ZAMARGU-4260 file (C-alpha; in steps of 0.2 Angstrom, whole numbers, plus 5000, padded with zeros to 4 digits):
<rodrens>
0) 5245/4950/5122 | 5233/4943/5134 | 5218/4954/5139 | 5211/4959/5156 | 5200/4944/5159
5) 5215/4933/5162 | 5220/4943/5177 | 5205/4937/5186 | 5210/4919/5182 | 5228/4920/5189
10) 5223/4913/5207 | 5215/4898/5199 | 5230/4895/5188 | 5242/4896/5203 | 5232/4885/5214
15) 5231/4872/5199 | 5250/4873/5197 | 5253/4871/5216 | 5242/4855/5216 | 5251/4847/5202
20) 5265/4839/5213 | 5253/4832/5225 | 5243/4825/5211 | 5259/4817/5204 | 5263/4809/5220
25) 5245/4802/5223 | 5245/4794/5205 | 5262/4786/5208 | 5258/4778/5225 | 5256/4759/5223
30) 5239/4753/5229 | 5240/4742/5245 | 5240/4723/5241 | 5225/4713/5249 | 5230/4703/5264
35) 5230/4684/5261 | 5222/4673/5274 | 5231/4656/5276 | 5216/4645/5279 | 5215/4630/5267
40) 5197/4631/5262 | 5197/4649/5259 | 5214/4647/5249 | 5205/4635/5238 | 5191/4647/5235
45) 5203/4661/5232 | 5212/4651/5219 | 5196/4649/5209 | 5195/4668/5206 | 5206/4676/5193
50) 5217/4689/5201 | 5214/4707/5196 | 5230/4716/5191 | 5231/4734/5194 | 5246/4744/5187
55) 5258/4750/5200 | 5259/4767/5193 | 5252/4779/5179 | 5263/4781/5164 | 5272/4798/5165
60) 5265/4803/5147 | 5247/4800/5152 | 5250/4810/5168 | 5257/4824/5158 | 5242/4823/5146
65) 5229/4824/5160 | 5239/4839/5168 | 5238/4848/5151 | 5219/4844/5150 | 5216/4852/5167
70) 5227/4867/5163 | 5217/4870/5147 | 5200/4869/5156 | 5206/4881/5169 | 5212/4894/5156
75) 5196/4892/5146 | 5185/4895/5162 | 5196/4911/5164 | 5190/4918/5148 | 5206/4925/5140
80) 5205/4938/5126 | 5218/4942/5113 | 5222/4959/5106 | 5212/4971/5116 | 5212/4990/5110
85) 5226/5001/5116 | 5224/5020/5113 | 5239/5026/5121 | 5239/5039/5135 | 5225/5051/5128
90) 5213/5058/5141 | 5202/5067/5129 | 5183/5063/5130 | 5177/5051/5117 | 5162/5053/5105
95) 5157/5036/5099 | 5145/5036/5084 | 5137/5019/5080 | 5128/5015/5064 | 5113/5005/5068
100) 5103/5004/5052 | 5098/4987/5044 | 5115/4987/5035 | 5124/4985/5052 | 5114/4969/5057
105) 5125/4957/5047 | 5140/4959/5059 | 5131/4968/5073 | 5139/4957/5087 | 5156/4961/5081
110) 5152/4980/5080 | 5145/4979/5098 | 5161/4970/5104 | 5172/4983/5096 | 5162/4997/5103
115) 5163/4989/5120 | 5181/4987/5119 | 5183/5005/5115 | 5173/5010/5130 | 5183/4998/5141
120) 5199/5005/5135 | 5193/5022/5139 | 5189/5017/5156 | 5206/5010/5159 | 5213/5027/5153
125) 5201/5037/5164 | 5191/5045/5149 | 5173/5050/5149 | 5162/5043/5134 | 5147/5049/5124
130) 5138/5037/5112 | 5125/5041/5099 | 5115/5029/5087 | 5114/5036/5070 | 5097/5027/5065
135) 5087/5033/5080 | 5079/5049/5083 | 5091/5063/5088 | 5094/5066/5106 | 5106/5078/5116
140) 5123/5070/5117 | 5130/5069/5134 | 5146/5063/5142 | 5144/5048/5153 | 5155/5037/5164
145) 5161/5022/5155 | 5150/5010/5165 | 5135/5021/5160 | 5140/5022/5142 | 5141/5003/5142
150) 5124/5002/5148 | 5118/5014/5135 | 5127/5005/5121 | 5119/4988/5126 | 5102/4997/5123
155) 5107/4999/5105 | 5100/4987/5092 | 5099/4988/5073 | 5083/4996/5066 | 5074/4990/5050
160) 5076/5005/5039 | 5089/5016/5031 | 5096/5029/5043 | 5094/5048/5041 | 5111/5053/5049
165) 5109/5071/5044 | 5096/5075/5057 | 5110/5071/5071 | 5121/5086/5065 | 5113/5098/5077
170) 5116/5087/5092 | 5134/5083/5086 | 5137/5102/5083 | 5131/5107/5101 | 5142/5093/5109
175) 5158/5098/5100 | 5155/5116/5104 | 5154/5111/5122 | 5168/5098/5121 | 5181/5106/5110
180) 5194/5093/5113 | 5183/5077/5110 | 5189/5063/5099 | 5177/5056/5087 | 5176/5037/5083
185) 5163/5032/5070 | 5159/5014/5068 | 5151/5015/5051 | 5142/5002/5040 | 5148/5011/5024
190) 5131/5013/5017 | 5123/5030/5012 | 5106/5033/5020 | 5091/5043/5015 | 5102/5059/5017
195) 5115/5052/5004 | 5131/5062/5008 | 5122/5075/5019 | 5129/5069/5036 | 5147/5068/5029
200) 5147/5085/5021 | 5139/5092/5037 | 5151/5084/5049 | 5167/5089/5039 | 5168/5107/5045
205) 5163/5102/5063 | 5177/5089/5064 | 5190/5100/5056 | 5206/5100/5066 | 5200/5086/5077
210) 5205/5068/5078 | 5192/5057/5070 | 5193/5038/5066 | 5182/5028/5055 | 5180/5010/5058
215) 5172/5001/5044 | 5174/4985/5034 | 5185/4985/5019 | 5170/4982/5008 | 5152/4984/5015
220) 5146/4966/5017 | 5127/4970/5017 | 5116/4962/5004 | 5098/4968/5001 | 5082/4964/4991
225) 5075/4979/4981 | 5063/4974/4967 | 5051/4959/4966 | 5041/4956/4950 | 5029/4942/4949
230) 5029/4942/4930 | 5030/4929/4916 | 5031/4912/4922 | 5042/4915/4937 | 5045/4927/4952
235) 5060/4938/4949 | 5070/4945/4963 | 5083/4959/4962 | 5097/4959/4974 | 5108/4974/4977
240) 5124/4978/4986 | 5134/4994/4989 | 5150/4988/4981 | 5159/4972/4977 | 5162/4963/4993
245) 5167/4945/4988 | 5149/4938/4992 | 5146/4934/4974 | 5135/4919/4977 | 5121/4914/4988
250) 5103/4907/4990 | 5086/4916/4991 | 5072/4907/5000 | 5054/4910/4998 | 5042/4906/5013
255) 5023/4906/5016 | 5013/4915/5030 | 5017/4901/5042 | 5036/4903/5039 | 5037/4887/5030
260) 5050/4886/5015 | 5042/4885/4998 | 5057/4886/4986 | 5075/4891/4984 | 5084/4901/4971
265) 5102/4904/4968 | 5110/4921/4964 | 5127/4926/4957 | 5134/4943/4956 | 5146/4947/4942
270) 5164/4951/4947 | 5161/4970/4950 | 5142/4971/4949 | 5131/4979/4962 | 5115/4971/4956
275) 5109/4954/4951 | 5093/4944/4949 | 5086/4927/4955 | 5071/4919/4949 | 5059/4907/4957
280) 5052/4895/4943 | 5038/4888/4952 | 5019/4886/4948 | 5007/4900/4950 | 4999/4893/4966
285) 5016/4892/4975 | 5021/4909/4969 | 5004/4916/4976 | 5007/4907/4992 | 5024/4916/4995
290) 5023/4929/5009 | 5041/4932/5013 | 5058/4931/5003 | 5074/4932/5012 | 5093/4930/5008
295) 5100/4915/5018 | 5114/4920/5029 | 5110/4938/5029 | 5101/4943/5045 | 5094/4960/5041
300) 5078/4968/5037 | 5085/4974/5021 | 5087/4956/5016 | 5069/4952/5018 | 5055/4957/5006
305) 5036/4954/5011 | 5023/4951/4998 | 5004/4955/4999 | 4990/4954/4987 | 4998/4967/4976
310) 5012/4955/4973 | 5002/4940/4968 | 5000/4934/4950 | 4983/4930/4946 | 4978/4916/4934
315) 4966/4923/4921 | 4955/4911/4910 | 4949/4918/4893 | 4934/4912/4884 | 4929/4919/4867
320) 4911/4917/4861 | 4916/4919/4843 | 4920/4906/4830 | 4937/4899/4826 | 4940/4910/4810
325) 4937/4926/4821 | 4950/4920/4834 | 4964/4927/4825 | 4977/4941/4830 | 4970/4958/4828
330) 4953/4951/4825 | 4949/4942/4841 | 4945/4951/4858 | 4955/4938/4867 | 4971/4944/4858
335) 4969/4962/4865 | 4965/4955/4883 | 4980/4943/4882 | 4992/4957/4877 | 4986/4968/4890
340) 4986/4956/4905 | 5001/4945/4900 | 5014/4955/4909 | 5004/4955/4925 | 4995/4938/4925
345) 4996/4920/4920 | 4984/4918/4905 | 4975/4902/4901 | 4964/4901/4886 | 4949/4888/4885
350) 4948/4876/4872 | 4932/4869/4863 | 4915/4876/4865 | 4910/4889/4878 | 4904/4876/4890
355) 4919/4865/4888 | 4931/4880/4890 | 4922/4887/4905 | 4923/4870/4914 | 4941/4867/4909
360) 4946/4884/4916 | 4937/4882/4932 | 4945/4865/4935 | 4962/4874/4933 | 4957/4886/4947
365) 4958/4902/4938 | 4956/4918/4949 | 4948/4928/4935 | 4936/4922/4922 | 4935/4933/4906
370) 4920/4930/4895 | 4922/4940/4879 | 4906/4941/4869 | 4898/4926/4877 | 4879/4928/4876
375) 4873/4912/4885 | 4878/4897/4895 | 4870/4880/4897 | 4862/4876/4914 | 4877/4866/4920
380) 4890/4879/4915 | 4879/4893/4922 | 4878/4885/4939 | 4897/4882/4939 | 4901/4901/4935
385) 4888/4907/4947 | 4896/4896/4961 | 4913/4902/4956 | 4908/4920/4958 | 4899/4918/4974
390) 4914/4909/4982 | 4926/4924/4978 | 4929/4923/4960 | 4930/4938/4948 | 4920/4937/4932
395) 4925/4950/4919 | 4913/4951/4904 | 4915/4961/4888 | 4900/4966/4876 | 4897/4960/4859
400) 4884/4954/4847 | 4881/4938/4857 | 4879/4947/4874 | 4867/4959/4866 | 4856/4944/4861
405) 4860/4934/4877 | 4848/4931/4892 | 4859/4926/4907 | 4859/4935/4924 | 4878/4935/4926
410) 4879/4954/4923 | 4880/4968/4936 | 4865/4978/4929 | 4850/4975/4918 | 4854/4978/4900
415) 4844/4985/4886 | 4845/4972/4872 | 4851/4977/4856 | 4864/4992/4858 | 4867/5009/4854
420) 4876/5013/4837 | 4884/5028/4829 | 4872/5035/4817 | 4857/5024/4823 | 4843/5025/4835
425) 4848/5032/4852 | 4864/5037/4844 | 4876/5052/4844 | 4884/5060/4829 | 4902/5058/4834
430) 4911/5045/4845 | 4910/5049/4863 | 4925/5048/4875 | 4926/5044/4894 | 4920/5056/4908
435) 4933/5058/4922 | 4934/5044/4934 | 4925/5048/4951 | 4934/5045/4967 | 4923/5030/4970
440) 4929/5021/4955 | 4944/5009/4956 | 4950/5018/4940 | 4952/5035/4949 | 4968/5043/4945
445) 4970/5036/4928 | 4973/5048/4914 | 4960/5047/4900 | 4968/5049/4882 | 4960/5062/4872
450) 4959/5050/4857 | 4947/5038/4865 | 4932/5036/4855 | 4916/5024/4858 | 4906/5021/4843
455) 4894/5008/4850 | 4889/5001/4867 | 4876/4991/4876 | 4865/5002/4886 | 4860/4998/4904
460) 4842/5000/4910 | 4839/5015/4922 | 4840/5009/4940 | 4842/5018/4957 | 4857/5008/4960
465) 4865/5011/4943 | 4876/5026/4949 | 4883/5015/4963 | 4888/5001/4951 | 4896/5012/4938
470) 4915/5012/4938 | 4917/5022/4921 | 4905/5032/4911 | 4904/5041/4894 | 4904/5060/4893
475) 4885/5059/4892 | 4883/5049/4908 | 4879/5032/4901 | 4889/5018/4909 | 4903/5010/4900
480) 4910/4999/4914 | 4899/4993/4928 | 4902/4981/4943 | 4892/4972/4956 | 4896/4961/4971
485) 4889/4943/4970 | 4892/4933/4986 | 4911/4935/4990 | 4915/4938/4972 | 4913/4952/4959
490) 4905/4953/4942 | 4912/4967/4930 | 4905/4971/4913 | 4913/4982/4899 | 4899/4988/4889
495) 4910/4988/4873 | 4919/4974/4865 | 4937/4970/4869 | 4942/4972/4851 | 4941/4987/4840
500) 4924/4985/4832 | 4915/4996/4844 | 4929/5007/4850 | 4947/5011/4850 | 4949/5008/4869
505) 4959/4991/4867 | 4972/5001/4857 | 4976/5013/4871 | 4986/5012/4887 | 4971/5015/4897
510) 4964/4998/4893 | 4980/4990/4900 | 4979/5001/4916 | 4960/4997/4919 | 4962/4978/4917
515) 4977/4978/4928 | 4967/4987/4942 | 4953/4975/4939 | 4965/4960/4941 | 4972/4967/4957
520) 4954/4966/4964 | 4953/4947/4962 | 4951/4939/4980 | 4947/4956/4988 | 4938/4953/5004
525) 4929/4970/5004 | 4919/4980/4992 | 4931/4987/4979 | 4921/5002/4976 | 4921/5007/4995
530) 4939/5002/4996 | 4943/5014/4982 | 4933/5028/4990 | 4942/5026/5006 | 4959/5022/5000
535) 4967/5039/5004 | 4957/5040/5021 | 4957/5022/5027 | 4972/5017/5038 | 4978/5000/5043
540) 4988/4997/5059 | 5003/4987/5060 | 5000/4968/5064 | 5018/4961/5063 | 5034/4970/5060
545) 5052/4966/5057 | 5066/4970/5068 | 5083/4975/5062 | 5088/4957/5060 | 5073/4953/5049
550) 5063/4943/5062 | 5045/4946/5065 | 5040/4954/5081 | 5026/4963/5089 | 5024/4981/5083
555) 5035/4994/5093 | 5026/5008/5103 | 5032/5020/5090 | 5024/5012/5075 | 5010/5021/5067
560) 4996/5016/5055 | 4998/5019/5036 | 4985/5022/5023 | 4978/5008/5012 | 4987/5014/4997
565) 5004/5016/5006 | 5019/5012/4994 | 5034/5020/5002 | 5049/5012/5010 | 5049/5009/5028
570) 5054/5022/5041 | 5055/5024/5060 | 5036/5028/5061 | 5031/5014/5048 | 5043/4999/5051
575) 5043/4985/5038 | 5030/4972/5041 | 5012/4967/5038 | 4998/4980/5041 | 4980/4977/5043
580) 4970/4960/5045 | 4977/4944/5039 | 4965/4942/5024 | 4969/4959/5017 | 4986/4963/5023
585) 4997/4977/5017 | 5016/4974/5015 | 5028/4988/5019 | 5046/4984/5015 | 5063/4991/5020
590) 5067/4995/5001 | 5055/4998/4987 | 5056/4996/4969 | 5070/5007/4962 | 5080/5008/4978
595) 5099/5004/4977 | 5113/5004/4990 | 5127/5016/4988 | 5144/5018/4997 | 5148/5033/5008
600) 5163/5044/5003 | 5173/5049/5018 | 5186/5060/5009 | 5179/5076/5016 | 5182/5071/5034
605) 5201/5068/5031 | 5199/5054/5044 | 5210/5040/5049 | 5202/5024/5042 | 5204/5008/5051
610) 5197/4991/5045 | 5184/4983/5056 | 5192/4966/5055 | 5209/4972/5061 | 5201/4980/5077
615) 5192/4965/5083 | 5197/4956/5099 | 5198/4937/5099 | 5190/4926/5113 | 5202/4912/5117
620) 5189/4901/5126 | 5183/4892/5111 | 5200/4885/5105 | 5205/4881/5123 | 5189/4871/5126
625) 5192/4862/5109 | 5210/4857/5114 | 5203/4851/5131 | 5190/4840/5122 | 5204/4833/5110
630) 5215/4829/5125 | 5200/4820/5134 | 5197/4809/5119 | 5216/4804/5118 | 5216/4800/5137
635) 5201/4789/5134 | 5209/4779/5120 | 5225/4778/5130 | 5216/4771/5145 | 5207/4758/5135
640) 5224/4753/5127 | 5232/4751/5143 | 5218/4740/5150 | 5218/4729/5135 | 5201/4733/5130
645) 5204/4743/5114 | 5205/4728/5103 | 5188/4721/5109 | 5181/4738/5106 | 5187/4739/5088
650) 5180/4721/5085 | 5163/4725/5091 | 5163/4741/5080 | 5168/4730/5065 | 5153/4718/5069
655) 5141/4732/5072 | 5147/4740/5055 | 5144/4724/5046 | 5127/4722/5052 | 5122/4740/5048
660) 5129/4737/5030 | 5118/4721/5028 | 5102/4731/5034 | 5107/4746/5022 | 5109/4734/5008
665) 5092/4726/5011 | 5084/4743/5012 | 5092/4748/4995 | 5085/4733/4987 | 5067/4737/4990
670) 5060/4745/4975 | 5044/4754/4973 | 5032/4745/4962 | 5030/4754/4945 | 5014/4762/4941
675) 5004/4750/4931 | 4990/4761/4926 | 4990/4762/4907 | 4986/4779/4900 | 4968/4780/4894
680) 4967/4780/4876 | 4954/4788/4865 | 4943/4776/4855 | 4949/4774/4837 | 4940/4783/4823
685) 4927/4774/4813 | 4928/4771/4795 | 4914/4784/4791 | 4924/4797/4801 | 4940/4793/4791
690) 4931/4795/4775 | 4923/4811/4781 | 4940/4818/4785 | 4947/4814/4768 | 4932/4820/4758
695) 4921/4835/4760 | 4904/4829/4764 | 4887/4838/4769 | 4879/4831/4784 | 4862/4831/4792
700) 4855/4828/4809 | 4846/4812/4812 | 4830/4817/4821 | 4822/4800/4823 | 4808/4804/4811
705) 4810/4792/4796 | 4801/4803/4784 | 4810/4819/4789 | 4827/4810/4789 | 4824/4802/4772
710) 4819/4820/4765 | 4835/4827/4773 | 4846/4814/4765 | 4838/4816/4748 | 4839/4834/4749
715) 4857/4835/4752 | 4860/4821/4739 | 4852/4833/4726 | 4862/4848/4732 | 4878/4837/4731
720) 4874/4833/4713 | 4871/4851/4708 | 4887/4856/4717 | 4897/4843/4707 | 4890/4849/4691
725) 4891/4868/4693 | 4906/4871/4704 | 4924/4864/4706 | 4919/4856/4722 | 4916/4837/4721
730) 4908/4832/4738 | 4906/4815/4744 | 4889/4807/4748 | 4879/4816/4762 | 4879/4807/4779
735) 4867/4807/4794 | 4874/4810/4811 | 4870/4810/4829 | 4877/4826/4837 | 4878/4818/4854
740) 4890/4804/4848 | 4897/4807/4831 | 4912/4819/4828 | 4906/4835/4820 | 4923/4843/4815
745) 4924/4834/4799 | 4909/4843/4791 | 4908/4861/4786 | 4889/4862/4785 | 4876/4854/4796
750) 4858/4854/4791 | 4846/4852/4806 | 4827/4850/4802 | 4817/4855/4817 | 4804/4842/4823
755) 4793/4848/4837 | 4787/4830/4842 | 4805/4824/4845 | 4814/4825/4862 | 4825/4840/4865
760) 4844/4837/4862 | 4854/4831/4876 | 4867/4841/4885 | 4881/4832/4876 | 4873/4836/4859
765) 4872/4854/4864 | 4890/4855/4869 | 4896/4847/4854 | 4885/4858/4843 | 4892/4874/4852
770) 4910/4868/4850 | 4906/4864/4831 | 4900/4882/4828 | 4914/4889/4838 | 4926/4879/4827
775) 4920/4887/4811 | 4906/4876/4806 | 4889/4882/4800 | 4872/4875/4806 | 4856/4877/4796
780) 4841/4876/4807 | 4826/4874/4796 | 4809/4875/4805 | 4799/4871/4789 | 4784/4881/4794
785) 4784/4895/4782 | 4768/4889/4774 | 4758/4888/4790 | 4766/4903/4799 | 4757/4920/4799
790) 4766/4937/4800 | 4756/4942/4816 | 4752/4925/4822 | 4758/4915/4837 | 4775/4906/4836
795) 4773/4888/4829 | 4778/4873/4838 | 4794/4871/4828 | 4798/4889/4832 | 4796/4886/4851
800) 4806/4870/4850 | 4820/4880/4842 | 4819/4894/4854 | 4821/4882/4869 | 4836/4874/4861
805) 4845/4890/4856 | 4842/4897/4874 | 4856/4885/4880 | 4868/4889/4865 | 4880/4904/4864
810) 4873/4912/4848 | 4877/4929/4841 | 4864/4943/4838 | 4854/4938/4822 | 4846/4948/4808
815) 4838/4945/4792 | 4850/4943/4778 | 4853/4961/4772 | 4854/4964/4753 | 4872/4968/4754
820) 4877/4953/4764 | 4891/4943/4756 | 4880/4927/4757 | 4870/4935/4743 | 4885/4935/4731
825) 4896/4920/4736 | 4892/4911/4719 | 4876/4918/4712 | 4868/4935/4715 | 4853/4932/4725
830) 4839/4943/4733 | 4832/4929/4745 | 4834/4911/4749 | 4818/4901/4744 | 4816/4882/4747
835) 4800/4873/4745 | 4792/4889/4752 | 4797/4906/4747 | 4788/4917/4761 | 4800/4913/4775
840) 4813/4924/4782 | 4832/4919/4783 | 4842/4924/4798 | 4861/4925/4800 | 4873/4933/4812
845) 4871/4952/4812 | 4885/4962/4803 | 4894/4976/4811 | 4885/4993/4808 | 4889/5000/4791
850) 4901/5015/4791 | 4903/5029/4779 | 4918/5019/4771 | 4908/5003/4769 | 4890/5009/4766
855) 4893/5011/4747 | 4901/4994/4745 | 4891/4981/4735 | 4895/4967/4749 | 4898/4967/4767
860) 4904/4954/4779 | 4910/4951/4796 | 4926/4944/4802 | 4921/4926/4799 | 4907/4915/4794
865) 4890/4915/4802 | 4889/4900/4813 | 4870/4899/4812 | 4858/4901/4798 | 4839/4900/4802
870) 4826/4897/4789 | 4808/4891/4788 | 4807/4888/4769 | 4810/4869/4770 | 4826/4869/4760
875) 4829/4850/4760 | 4812/4847/4752 | 4816/4858/4737 | 4833/4850/4735 | 4827/4832/4737
880) 4829/4821/4721 | 4825/4803/4718 | 4836/4789/4710 | 4833/4796/4693 | 4836/4814/4697
885) 4817/4818/4698 | 4811/4831/4711 | 4802/4822/4726 | 4792/4836/4732 | 4783/4851/4723
890) 4787/4868/4728 | 4774/4881/4733 | 4775/4896/4722 | 4769/4903/4705 | 4784/4898/4695
895) 4789/4881/4702 | 4804/4879/4690 | 4811/4896/4694 | 4809/4893/4712 | 4817/4876/4712
900) 4832/4884/4703 | 4833/4898/4715 | 4833/4885/4730 | 4848/4876/4722 | 4857/4892/4719
905) 4853/4897/4738 | 4860/4880/4743 | 4876/4883/4732 | 4878/4900/4740 | 4877/4893/4757
910) 4889/4879/4754 | 4902/4891/4746 | 4899/4904/4760 | 4903/4890/4773 | 4918/4884/4764
915) 4926/4901/4758 | 4920/4913/4771 | 4920/4932/4766 | 4933/4931/4752 | 4920/4936/4740
920) 4918/4952/4749 | 4936/4956/4745 | 4934/4951/4727 | 4920/4963/4723 | 4929/4977/4732
925) 4944/4976/4720 | 4939/4992/4711 | 4938/5001/4728 | 4955/4994/4734 | 4963/4999/4718
930) 4956/5017/4720 | 4962/5018/4737 | 4980/5012/4732 | 4980/5025/4718 | 4981/5013/4704
</rodrens>
């Protein structure tokens, strides 16, 4: 039936119908013919003009078409409505309950139209109405006149949080007690609120014996976003619904802070599933720029999820200061860091030497740079890392033998060089554990496992600021994690290694939690120590909030500030949105991780259920206007046809279409010139490099001093001949190289005689040398000054030259070759390593401290080969032989023959050590291994 609005249009319709005959007569009147003047000159001029023909009358079918057009326009202006509500002749008061949580926002207009229709029907029936919104704060429910009830209804709007309907039970109970004959109509969204089934179970006894009607959709159409995980290589979003509702596919869109779209992702629900996932597979930079994710077509706060700094995935660059043979699973510190951070960050590992790796990672715009046992950086890399930190980067460093011997200032506190070992000087008897984290520490609240044990650490020098820079300490109070602000960035230092050589911390879950909290500090605008201290007390006010439709608005007057560590779902006092300043906003969302939507069970109410769709009224204005427009187009075409202009119009359209086709074809034929830039190719390998790759060869550095270079070549030639005669190794001829130009990766051992009068190596040579040592190569630095050096004298010129050169290299902590070092047993059993001189000291990478288990073993070794060997005994001069195999230089010692033999044995041991590593340590331990295995 036609609704009430058509009543107001009846006079206009009657007037239009009465005017139709007059319009008919006017259109049928033949227009008057122009009077012809019988004057010959004028008659001649008149004959020159074509006579204009006007039809005598309008065709009846065109007149009928125009009358229908006018009728449809008049009816559309009247605003007719189809199928209004009719509730019979009941006079009982009406209690109208309206759900206005975020789940009702999807079809809010339909719900409001339905509620308005109910109130208008009650007005026609002379009933009074009371209305209540279920997501608002409870108020006393009062009966109102229908007009006043409509005004109150128009003030309702969807709120951006889950409702707590149970808090309205007291007001409903008081109303029903005062109005025992009231009828209850509940326009429900079908979604359980915070109270779950509490409201339904509480309303059931109150509504017993009353007429209650529930209007709801057959399946709740609401979709919402619950969990967002920026993990792996993509951003994963979890979508939820209360029940299968037919909305099985859709699109999720990611936007930035300026509300500009960044990416779209499709989602698909299984047939009866209530949960599914969508993934944004975009680069980290784009993922970190995402501030808002929304479901397209779902205008509700629950379909929007906001991201703050906690949701960003940091790009972490890892640099290991050790050699290639140490960079293996379970041995390398990078392995443990990678395993700990991989679920929460994007990991990038640097390639090449330390300087090259640092430059590569900084060029890739990492947020966090991790240096694991890196002792020193060259001037260029040091300047870049310093600039990275001062401009907001986070530098995370781990201790190790190289850092213990390092000398850069990129540490938060002054360090005591060396270290503190279990059983050594300044040591403790048993491994120490962590002291409880203080409230000022970012680690506050983390549980410390009882099994954590620290066996070695790098000590910090006492300082007045040391307590403020300490994030974690041992039970005796010595710092184990320190940090300091540098410019806009942060430097953090673990005073233990990231592997298990100094502690078992990397094997614990505490290590993962600590790294995760440090990662979350990247880009922090404030002091993290102060922020951690005030996290529970500091509050941030709302800056932008979401309304029920998911649109950003100014915070309402009822919004309250939240604490900095707030992680709960939104509420009436804390609506969803961004809290705090722009550069450190805190996001509050309608749903949090773990939230799911559930359907309400209305069975306890024994109510009459009515579908929301079947109760809606239909506004007829749109279809009537559409019909009027169609008739207008038909009238226009008919008029052109009657006037003979339709053919001309089609001809012009065909000509215009042909021209447009020509222009389009011309545009399509324009092609973009291909990129003619050829890919840059590396220069081809030289023949010498090819030979070195196929044959093992020893190499020496060309210093530019002709005598020294000839001695180095003769010495390595003599050592090569001895190796061929006494071992299975058949090396090729030795070769001289320039570290700044030649490839070093083909040579296992590099002999570098120090010449104080020569210029210092270039930056390129230093970087290549560092990459060579990191790649597993060994360099022998020979100062050749043992004869002139004195035990308590000043450092020689060669020694000073070597110190300056090594200050820009990342070298490990060194020690004189101990008696149980595997280098003394790789081929021959040796006590020292003489050359032309026998009084000099030979230095190698320091071994880990001996434990009770290893102290009785005949040989010890580290995880790899020492990348550096320093001697002053002039090894090449002792090895040097002439064309006939004769010695070229005498040795300085009491027994020259014995000393020369020992120098060759030393050379063989060094070559075997550089080629085979620490396998000899395992071989000499066979009896101990068999004993442990019980064989």
